[in-house]
Every structure is written in C-alpha cells, then in structure tokens.
N, C-alpha and C positions, 0 to 999 in steps of 0.2 A: 752176626746178628746184632742189630741195634737195640739197646735196652729200651723198654717201654717207658720207663720213668728215669729221670736224672737223679743224681744224688741230692741235688737241691730240692727237687719235688718230694723225695722221700723224707728228707730232713724236715721240710715244712709240714708235711702230713703227720710226722711223728711228733713234732712240737705241738700241733693241735691236739693230737691224741693225748699227750701228757697234760696239756692245759685242761682238757675236758675231764680227765681222770682226777686231777687235783681239785677241780670244782666239785666233782661227784663225791670225793672223799669228805667234803664239808657238807654238801646238800643231801647225801644219801639217795640221790635220784639215779638209781642204776639203770633206769630206762634210757636216759641220755647216753650213758656209757654203751649200752647194747646197740643203740642206734648208730654207732660208729662202724658196724659190721654190715656186710652185704646180706641180703635176704637168705642166700644159700651158703653163708660162711661156715667154716668148721672151726671149732675151738677144741684143741687137744689139751687135756688136763690129766696128767699121769695118774693122779690119785682118784679122780672122779670119772675118767673116761673121755669120750669124744662127744661133744654136743654138735649136732648138725642143724644149721640154720639159725638165723638171728633170734627167732622166738625161743628156741631151745637154749641158746646162750642167755637170753634175758631171764628165763625161768631159773636156770642154774645160778647165775650171778646173784639174783635177788635172794634165793634160798641160802646161798653161801655167805653173802655179805651181811645178811640180817641175823645170822646165827653166830655164836661164839665159835672160834676166835675171830672170824672175819669182821664181826660187828665191833671188835675192839682194836682193829688196825686203824691207824690214824691217817696214813697217807701212803702213796705208792710211787715215789719218785724214781726216775731212771738215774742210776749212778753213772752210766756211760751208754753210748750206743754207736753202732756202725751201720751205715746204709750201704746196701749192695744193689746197685742198679741192674746188674746182670740177672739177678733173681727177683728183683722188685721187693726185697725184704729189708727189714730193719731188725737187727739183733741187739738186745740190750740186757742189762742187769737191773732188775727192779728191787728196790728196798721195800720192806714191809714192816715198818716199826709199829709196835703196839702203842696204845695211848699211855700216857704217864700214869703209873700206878699210884702216884701221890707224893713221890719224893724226888722227881726229876730224873730217875734212872731210865735208861734206854734198853729196851729189849727188841731185837729185830732179827730177821733172817732175810736172805735174798733168794731170788730165782732168776733164771735166764728166760728170756722171752724172745720168740721168733715171730714177727708179724709179717704177713704177706699183703702188700698193698694192691688194691683193685682199681684205684683211681677215684676221682671225685670225693676225696676225703673219707673213703670207706676201705675197710680191711676185709679180705676174703678168708683169712686164716690167722689164728693165734695158737701158738704152742708154748706152754709154760713147763719149764724143766727145773726141778728142784728136788731136794732131799726131804721127804716128809718127816723123817726122824728128827732132823735138825729143827724143822718148824715146830714139831711136837715138843722137843726139849726146851726150845725157847719159850713156847707158850706155857709149859709147866713152870719154868723159872719165873715168868711174869706172874703167874697165879700165886706162887709161893710168896713173892714179894708183896703183891696186893693183899694177901691174907695177913702177912706181918703188919701191914699198914692199916688194916681194917677197911680196905676198899674193894675187896673181892665181892663182886655182885653175884646174884643167883645163877645167871647163865654160866659164868666162869666156875662157880662152885660145882655146878652140875657136871661140867666138863671134867673137872678134877676128879670127881667121884666115879666117872665112867672111863672116858678115854685117857685121861691124865695119868692113870696108873701105869700105862704101858710106857710112859716117857719119864717116869721117876728114875732118879739115879739108882744104879744097882750097886750094892755093897759087894766087895770081893769075897768069894767063898774061901774059907780056910780049909786046908787039906789035912 
C-alpha cells in the first residue's frame, strides 16, 4: 500500500500547524487554530472527552483556553515530532509552559499528541495524551509562586480555592 502522504508533506503540514499555534498563543484567536481541522474532525482529550466536528472543537478550545489555567499558558511548542507516512500521522511532544509568574521561573508540563493528516493543510483527528495530575501539580506550584510574588490574579486564586486543593502536596501520615 502506497502512503497517501509523504514524510515531507507531513513535516510541512506540521510545521504550518506549529506556526499557526505559535501565532494563536500570542493573538488568542482560537478560531484560526480550530480552522486547521476538517469539518468532521475528532478531537480526543482524555480529561474532557471527545469533541466531534470542527465547531465542537472550536467551542471546546475557546472555553478551555480562555479559562485558567489555559489562559495562563504562554506557548505550545513541539519538543520533537515523528512523521509516519504509513498512517498519515504526526506524533509529537508538546510543551505547555505557564507565563512568567514574575521572577523568570519556569513552570511547565508536556503532553503527547497524535495528529492525523487529511490533506490540504487540514487535520482530521487530534488526540492529546497526558497525566492530568502532573498538570495540576505544576499549576498548583505556579499558583503558589505567583502568590508569593503578589502576581496571583483572580482566576488563578479561584482555581486554587476550588480545584487546586486536590493538587496540593500531601504530608506523610505518622503511624
């Protein structure tokens, strides 16, 4: 069976995907990001479920990226990627650093992403695989540091008072 796309085509499409994602990280125009998917695309997000169709992806990404902690993530660079022409997929590790809390410290967590290419610069599927506990712990640590620096804003404070509690370090029990 001849692959539908070459490795070069997949690499070029992924480079454009990353370029658009980098631009969106600055502009916050998540419509542009969602437009990279086919109308019938699937987006599998293990903590949020599966979004079916570009418009469902658009709704989900805007809700997620305009709320804390997504609203405080600064960029989404790929640390590495592999193109697989046999499956039409690109597999990569995405870094998700939080914005500087005020002292130059870095708080980040990564996820694995599997993208399935549909051609014409569009993707038919994305699946993000990560450990929600690690993301939560990293976010909690970022909030603690921002609080120490006096830069913890209302959305982050609200997260700390609700969800953050489940990511706080646990002290060992004495027997």
